[in-house]
PDB file as gemmi writes it, atoms N, CA and C in Angstrom:
CRYST1    1.000    1.000    1.000  90.00  90.00  90.00 P 1                      
ATOM      1  N   MET A   1       0.835  -1.170   0.000  1.00  0.00           N  
ATOM      2  CA  MET A   1       0.000   0.000   0.000  1.00  0.00           C  
ATOM      3  C   MET A   1       0.886   1.241   0.000  1.00  0.00           C  
ATOM      4  N   SER A   2       0.609   2.207  -0.849  1.00  0.00           N  
ATOM      5  CA  SER A   2       1.338   3.465  -0.874  1.00  0.00           C  
ATOM      6  C   SER A   2       0.366   4.642  -0.830  1.00  0.00           C  
ATOM      7  N   ILE A   3       0.841   5.678  -0.191  1.00  0.00           N  
ATOM      8  CA  ILE A   3       0.035   6.904  -0.085  1.00  0.00           C  
ATOM      9  C   ILE A   3       0.793   8.012  -0.784  1.00  0.00           C  
ATOM     10  N   HIS A   4       0.114   8.700  -1.661  1.00  0.00           N  
ATOM     11  CA  HIS A   4       0.721   9.822  -2.382  1.00  0.00           C  
ATOM     12  C   HIS A   4      -0.044  11.091  -2.042  1.00  0.00           C  
ATOM     13  N   CYS A   5       0.689  12.129  -1.805  1.00  0.00           N  
ATOM     14  CA  CYS A   5       0.079  13.429  -1.484  1.00  0.00           C  
ATOM     15  C   CYS A   5       0.333  14.355  -2.660  1.00  0.00           C  
ATOM     16  N   SER A   6      -0.727  14.896  -3.229  1.00  0.00           N  
ATOM     17  CA  SER A   6      -0.554  15.768  -4.392  1.00  0.00           C  
ATOM     18  C   SER A   6      -0.269  17.213  -3.997  1.00  0.00           C  
ATOM     19  N   LYS A   7      -0.515  17.558  -2.749  1.00  0.00           N  
ATOM     20  CA  LYS A   7      -0.289  18.929  -2.285  1.00  0.00           C  
ATOM     21  C   LYS A   7       1.046  18.996  -1.547  1.00  0.00           C  
ATOM     22  N   SER A   8       1.881  19.956  -1.910  1.00  0.00           N  
ATOM     23  CA  SER A   8       3.166  20.102  -1.224  1.00  0.00           C  
ATOM     24  C   SER A   8       2.931  20.734   0.157  1.00  0.00           C  
ATOM     25  N   PRO A   9       3.774  20.404   1.127  1.00  0.00           N  
ATOM     26  CA  PRO A   9       3.599  20.959   2.467  1.00  0.00           C  
ATOM     27  C   PRO A   9       3.806  22.479   2.471  1.00  0.00           C  
ATOM     28  N   GLU A  10       3.086  23.154   3.356  1.00  0.00           N  
ATOM     29  CA  GLU A  10       3.211  24.607   3.462  1.00  0.00           C  
ATOM     30  C   GLU A  10       4.374  24.959   4.370  1.00  0.00           C  
ATOM     31  N   ILE A  11       5.074  26.014   4.005  1.00  0.00           N  
ATOM     32  CA  ILE A  11       6.190  26.502   4.800  1.00  0.00           C  
ATOM     33  C   ILE A  11       5.884  27.940   5.193  1.00  0.00           C  
ATOM     34  N   ALA A  12       5.952  28.220   6.483  1.00  0.00           N  
ATOM     35  CA  ALA A  12       5.711  29.581   6.967  1.00  0.00           C  
ATOM     36  C   ALA A  12       7.032  30.345   6.945  1.00  0.00           C  
ATOM     37  N   VAL A  13       7.006  31.553   6.411  1.00  0.00           N  
ATOM     38  CA  VAL A  13       8.180  32.427   6.377  1.00  0.00           C  
ATOM     39  C   VAL A  13       7.866  33.634   7.244  1.00  0.00           C  
ATOM     40  N   ILE A  14       8.736  33.902   8.216  1.00  0.00           N  
ATOM     41  CA  ILE A  14       8.524  35.017   9.135  1.00  0.00           C  
ATOM     42  C   ILE A  14       9.591  36.069   8.885  1.00  0.00           C  
ATOM     43  N   ASP A  15       9.143  37.284   8.631  1.00  0.00           N  
ATOM     44  CA  ASP A  15      10.060  38.407   8.420  1.00  0.00           C  
ATOM     45  C   ASP A  15      10.459  38.950   9.793  1.00  0.00           C  
ATOM     46  N   LYS A  16      11.734  38.883  10.133  1.00  0.00           N  
ATOM     47  CA  LYS A  16      12.207  39.324  11.445  1.00  0.00           C  
ATOM     48  C   LYS A  16      11.940  40.804  11.692  1.00  0.00           C  
ATOM     49  N   LYS A  17      11.943  41.613  10.633  1.00  0.00           N  
ATOM     50  CA  LYS A  17      11.761  43.051  10.790  1.00  0.00           C  
ATOM     51  C   LYS A  17      10.341  43.393  11.262  1.00  0.00           C  
ATOM     52  N   THR A  18       9.338  42.639  10.805  1.00  0.00           N  
ATOM     53  CA  THR A  18       7.961  42.971  11.145  1.00  0.00           C  
ATOM     54  C   THR A  18       7.356  42.056  12.189  1.00  0.00           C  
ATOM     55  N   ALA A  19       7.919  40.888  12.417  1.00  0.00           N  
ATOM     56  CA  ALA A  19       7.340  39.931  13.362  1.00  0.00           C  
ATOM     57  C   ALA A  19       7.904  40.151  14.760  1.00  0.00           C  
ATOM     58  N   SER A  20       7.048  39.968  15.731  1.00  0.00           N  
ATOM     59  CA  SER A  20       7.483  40.090  17.106  1.00  0.00           C  
ATOM     60  C   SER A  20       6.640  39.160  17.963  1.00  0.00           C  
ATOM     61  N   LEU A  21       7.277  38.398  18.810  1.00  0.00           N  
ATOM     62  CA  LEU A  21       6.546  37.500  19.681  1.00  0.00           C  
ATOM     63  C   LEU A  21       6.042  38.218  20.927  1.00  0.00           C  
ATOM     64  N   ARG A  22       6.705  39.254  21.312  1.00  0.00           N  
ATOM     65  CA  ARG A  22       6.256  39.990  22.482  1.00  0.00           C  
ATOM     66  C   ARG A  22       5.432  41.195  22.042  1.00  0.00           C  
ATOM     67  N   GLN A  23       4.462  41.532  22.829  1.00  0.00           N  
ATOM     68  CA  GLN A  23       3.636  42.685  22.521  1.00  0.00           C  
ATOM     69  C   GLN A  23       3.659  43.612  23.718  1.00  0.00           C  
ATOM     70  N   MET A  24       4.454  44.645  23.597  1.00  0.00           N  
ATOM     71  CA  MET A  24       4.585  45.624  24.661  1.00  0.00           C  
ATOM     72  C   MET A  24       3.826  46.880  24.270  1.00  0.00           C  
ATOM     73  N   PRO A  25       3.397  47.651  25.249  1.00  0.00           N  
ATOM     74  CA  PRO A  25       2.732  48.907  24.917  1.00  0.00           C  
ATOM     75  C   PRO A  25       3.699  49.858  24.224  1.00  0.00           C  
ATOM     76  N   THR A  26       3.169  50.708  23.370  1.00  0.00           N  
ATOM     77  CA  THR A  26       4.001  51.694  22.677  1.00  0.00           C  
ATOM     78  C   THR A  26       3.623  53.096  23.124  1.00  0.00           C  
ATOM     79  N   VAL A  27       4.603  53.983  23.069  1.00  0.00           N  
ATOM     80  CA  VAL A  27       4.410  55.389  23.430  1.00  0.00           C  
ATOM     81  C   VAL A  27       5.033  56.253  22.351  1.00  0.00           C  
ATOM     82  N   ASN A  28       4.594  57.498  22.298  1.00  0.00           N  
ATOM     83  CA  ASN A  28       5.195  58.458  21.366  1.00  0.00           C  
ATOM     84  C   ASN A  28       6.425  59.056  22.034  1.00  0.00           C  
ATOM     85  N   MET A  29       7.586  58.699  21.526  1.00  0.00           N  
ATOM     86  CA  MET A  29       8.850  59.220  22.032  1.00  0.00           C  
ATOM     87  C   MET A  29       9.835  59.253  20.870  1.00  0.00           C  
ATOM     88  N   VAL A  30      10.479  60.372  20.684  1.00  0.00           N  
ATOM     89  CA  VAL A  30      11.418  60.533  19.575  1.00  0.00           C  
ATOM     90  C   VAL A  30      12.710  59.786  19.887  1.00  0.00           C  
ATOM     91  N   CYS A  31      13.115  58.915  18.972  1.00  0.00           N  
ATOM     92  CA  CYS A  31      14.374  58.180  19.106  1.00  0.00           C  
ATOM     93  C   CYS A  31      15.530  59.124  18.812  1.00  0.00           C  
ATOM     94  N   LEU A  32      16.513  59.153  19.701  1.00  0.00           N  
ATOM     95  CA  LEU A  32      17.664  60.036  19.509  1.00  0.00           C  
ATOM     96  C   LEU A  32      18.595  59.540  18.410  1.00  0.00           C  
ATOM     97  N   THR A  33      18.464  58.264  18.013  1.00  0.00           N  
ATOM     98  CA  THR A  33      19.325  57.692  16.976  1.00  0.00           C  
ATOM     99  C   THR A  33      18.764  57.917  15.582  1.00  0.00           C  
ATOM    100  N   CYS A  34      17.466  57.570  15.376  1.00  0.00           N  
ATOM    101  CA  CYS A  34      16.924  57.626  14.017  1.00  0.00           C  
ATOM    102  C   CYS A  34      15.787  58.637  13.837  1.00  0.00           C  
ATOM    103  N   GLY A  35      15.276  59.207  14.923  1.00  0.00           N  
ATOM    104  CA  GLY A  35      14.219  60.206  14.822  1.00  0.00           C  
ATOM    105  C   GLY A  35      12.809  59.635  14.741  1.00  0.00           C  
ATOM    106  N   HIS A  36      12.672  58.319  14.766  1.00  0.00           N  
ATOM    107  CA  HIS A  36      11.352  57.673  14.734  1.00  0.00           C  
ATOM    108  C   HIS A  36      10.592  58.054  16.002  1.00  0.00           C  
ATOM    109  N   THR A  37       9.251  58.106  15.929  1.00  0.00           N  
ATOM    110  CA  THR A  37       8.487  58.625  17.065  1.00  0.00           C  
ATOM    111  C   THR A  37       7.699  57.577  17.839  1.00  0.00           C  
ATOM    112  N   GLU A  38       7.974  56.288  17.642  1.00  0.00           N  
ATOM    113  CA  GLU A  38       7.252  55.255  18.379  1.00  0.00           C  
ATOM    114  C   GLU A  38       8.237  54.322  19.073  1.00  0.00           C  
ATOM    115  N   SER A  39       7.998  54.079  20.359  1.00  0.00           N  
ATOM    116  CA  SER A  39       8.865  53.195  21.135  1.00  0.00           C  
ATOM    117  C   SER A  39       8.032  52.243  21.976  1.00  0.00           C  
ATOM    118  N   GLU A  40       8.535  51.000  22.134  1.00  0.00           N  
ATOM    119  CA  GLU A  40       7.939  50.065  23.077  1.00  0.00           C  
ATOM    120  C   GLU A  40       8.407  50.474  24.468  1.00  0.00           C  
ATOM    121  N   THR A  41       7.610  50.186  25.475  1.00  0.00           N  
ATOM    122  CA  THR A  41       8.011  50.564  26.833  1.00  0.00           C  
ATOM    123  C   THR A  41       7.678  49.455  27.821  1.00  0.00           C  
ATOM    124  N   TRP A  42       8.507  49.340  28.863  1.00  0.00           N  
ATOM    125  CA  TRP A  42       8.248  48.415  29.952  1.00  0.00           C  
ATOM    126  C   TRP A  42       8.968  48.919  31.193  1.00  0.00           C  
ATOM    127  N   ASN A  43       8.497  48.477  32.366  1.00  0.00           N  
ATOM    128  CA  ASN A  43       9.053  48.901  33.647  1.00  0.00           C  
ATOM    129  C   ASN A  43       9.691  47.730  34.367  1.00  0.00           C  
ATOM    130  N   VAL A  44      10.754  48.032  35.114  1.00  0.00           N  
ATOM    131  CA  VAL A  44      11.427  47.038  35.944  1.00  0.00           C  
ATOM    132  C   VAL A  44      11.581  47.649  37.334  1.00  0.00           C  
ATOM    133  N   GLU A  45      11.183  46.889  38.342  1.00  0.00           N  
ATOM    134  CA  GLU A  45      11.361  47.340  39.714  1.00  0.00           C  
ATOM    135  C   GLU A  45      12.793  47.051  40.141  1.00  0.00           C  
ATOM    136  N   ALA A  46      13.512  48.089  40.541  1.00  0.00           N  
ATOM    137  CA  ALA A  46      14.886  47.930  41.009  1.00  0.00           C  
ATOM    138  C   ALA A  46      14.859  47.964  42.528  1.00  0.00           C  
ATOM    139  N   ALA A  47      15.082  46.838  43.143  1.00  0.00           N  
ATOM    140  CA  ALA A  47      15.022  46.761  44.605  1.00  0.00           C  
ATOM    141  C   ALA A  47      16.427  46.645  45.179  1.00  0.00           C  
ATOM    142  N   ASP A  48      16.786  47.633  45.929  1.00  0.00           N  
ATOM    143  CA  ASP A  48      18.044  47.633  46.657  1.00  0.00           C  
ATOM    144  C   ASP A  48      17.665  47.569  48.137  1.00  0.00           C  
ATOM    145  N   GLU A  49      18.603  47.296  48.995  1.00  0.00           N  
ATOM    146  CA  GLU A  49      18.281  47.229  50.418  1.00  0.00           C  
ATOM    147  C   GLU A  49      17.839  48.588  50.949  1.00  0.00           C  
ATOM    148  N   THR A  50      18.325  49.661  50.356  1.00  0.00           N  
ATOM    149  CA  THR A  50      18.007  50.996  50.871  1.00  0.00           C  
ATOM    150  C   THR A  50      17.075  51.784  49.956  1.00  0.00           C  
ATOM    151  N   ILE A  51      17.074  51.480  48.666  1.00  0.00           N  
ATOM    152  CA  ILE A  51      16.301  52.265  47.704  1.00  0.00           C  
ATOM    153  C   ILE A  51      15.415  51.345  46.872  1.00  0.00           C  
ATOM    154  N   HIS A  52      14.150  51.717  46.727  1.00  0.00           N  
ATOM    155  CA  HIS A  52      13.227  51.003  45.852  1.00  0.00           C  
ATOM    156  C   HIS A  52      12.802  51.987  44.771  1.00  0.00           C  
ATOM    157  N   SER A  53      13.097  51.680  43.521  1.00  0.00           N  
ATOM    158  CA  SER A  53      12.736  52.595  42.434  1.00  0.00           C  
ATOM    159  C   SER A  53      12.305  51.791  41.213  1.00  0.00           C  
ATOM    160  N   THR A  54      11.709  52.485  40.271  1.00  0.00           N  
ATOM    161  CA  THR A  54      11.268  51.882  39.026  1.00  0.00           C  
ATOM    162  C   THR A  54      12.124  52.410  37.890  1.00  0.00           C  
ATOM    163  N   ILE A  55      12.570  51.516  37.015  1.00  0.00           N  
ATOM    164  CA  ILE A  55      13.312  51.908  35.824  1.00  0.00           C  
ATOM    165  C   ILE A  55      12.400  51.648  34.639  1.00  0.00           C  
ATOM    166  N   THR A  56      12.203  52.680  33.808  1.00  0.00           N  
ATOM    167  CA  THR A  56      11.373  52.560  32.617  1.00  0.00           C  
ATOM    168  C   THR A  56      12.284  52.461  31.403  1.00  0.00           C  
ATOM    169  N   PHE A  57      12.055  51.459  30.568  1.00  0.00           N  
ATOM    170  CA  PHE A  57      12.840  51.263  29.355  1.00  0.00           C  
ATOM    171  C   PHE A  57      12.009  51.657  28.140  1.00  0.00           C  
ATOM    172  N   PHE A  58      12.674  52.184  27.124  1.00  0.00           N  
ATOM    173  CA  PHE A  58      12.052  52.548  25.855  1.00  0.00           C  
ATOM    174  C   PHE A  58      12.887  51.954  24.729  1.00  0.00           C  
ATOM    175  N   ARG A  59      12.266  51.197  23.822  1.00  0.00           N  
ATOM    176  CA  ARG A  59      12.974  50.615  22.671  1.00  0.00           C  
ATOM    177  C   ARG A  59      12.304  51.105  21.401  1.00  0.00           C  
ATOM    178  N   CYS A  60      13.076  51.773  20.529  1.00  0.00           N  
ATOM    179  CA  CYS A  60      12.562  52.282  19.261  1.00  0.00           C  
ATOM    180  C   CYS A  60      12.041  51.120  18.415  1.00  0.00           C  
ATOM    181  N   THR A  61      10.815  51.263  17.876  1.00  0.00           N  
ATOM    182  CA  THR A  61      10.243  50.206  17.048  1.00  0.00           C  
ATOM    183  C   THR A  61      10.844  50.194  15.647  1.00  0.00           C  
ATOM    184  N   ASN A  62      11.635  51.196  15.322  1.00  0.00           N  
ATOM    185  CA  ASN A  62      12.261  51.258  13.995  1.00  0.00           C  
ATOM    186  C   ASN A  62      13.684  50.683  14.018  1.00  0.00           C  
ATOM    187  N   CYS A  63      14.549  51.214  14.872  1.00  0.00           N  
ATOM    188  CA  CYS A  63      15.961  50.794  14.845  1.00  0.00           C  
ATOM    189  C   CYS A  63      16.365  49.923  16.025  1.00  0.00           C  
ATOM    190  N   GLY A  64      15.512  49.826  17.065  1.00  0.00           N  
ATOM    191  CA  GLY A  64      15.817  48.959  18.199  1.00  0.00           C  
ATOM    192  C   GLY A  64      16.683  49.591  19.281  1.00  0.00           C  
ATOM    193  N   THR A  65      17.019  50.865  19.143  1.00  0.00           N  
ATOM    194  CA  THR A  65      17.811  51.525  20.171  1.00  0.00           C  
ATOM    195  C   THR A  65      17.018  51.555  21.475  1.00  0.00           C  
ATOM    196  N   THR A  66      17.672  51.155  22.569  1.00  0.00           N  
ATOM    197  CA  THR A  66      17.002  51.103  23.867  1.00  0.00           C  
ATOM    198  C   THR A  66      17.624  52.121  24.799  1.00  0.00           C  
ATOM    199  N   ARG A  67      16.774  52.864  25.509  1.00  0.00           N  
ATOM    200  CA  ARG A  67      17.258  53.770  26.540  1.00  0.00           C  
ATOM    201  C   ARG A  67      16.406  53.589  27.779  1.00  0.00           C  
ATOM    202  N   ARG A  68      16.886  54.101  28.884  1.00  0.00           N  
ATOM    203  CA  ARG A  68      16.156  53.919  30.120  1.00  0.00           C  
ATOM    204  C   ARG A  68      16.035  55.219  30.893  1.00  0.00           C  
ATOM    205  N   LYS A  69      15.037  55.256  31.755  1.00  0.00           N  
ATOM    206  CA  LYS A  69      14.793  56.428  32.587  1.00  0.00           C  
ATOM    207  C   LYS A  69      14.519  55.924  33.996  1.00  0.00           C  
ATOM    208  N   SER A  70      15.314  56.382  34.946  1.00  0.00           N  
ATOM    209  CA  SER A  70      15.098  55.997  36.360  1.00  0.00           C  
ATOM    210  C   SER A  70      14.157  56.990  37.003  1.00  0.00           C  
ATOM    211  N   GLY A  71      13.367  56.490  37.902  1.00  0.00           N  
ATOM    212  CA  GLY A  71      12.444  57.424  38.545  1.00  0.00           C  
ATOM    213  C   GLY A  71      11.712  56.856  39.695  1.00  0.00           C  
TER     214      GLY A  71                                                      
END                                                                             
């Protein structure tokens, strides 16, 4: 007994530039590297024994430059 498949298997192609597995909120912030006005943002709690603060990160959705703001 033999089985023949007339349809070729499908192959998914993912463009790294447009695909992203993570979905972070975006904000309007001018990138100092490329001038693009949209950045992803996320917060990290920085816990020290004496100081508790939040660090906010911004990553340009165009060039990927990341900067941070302590506060």
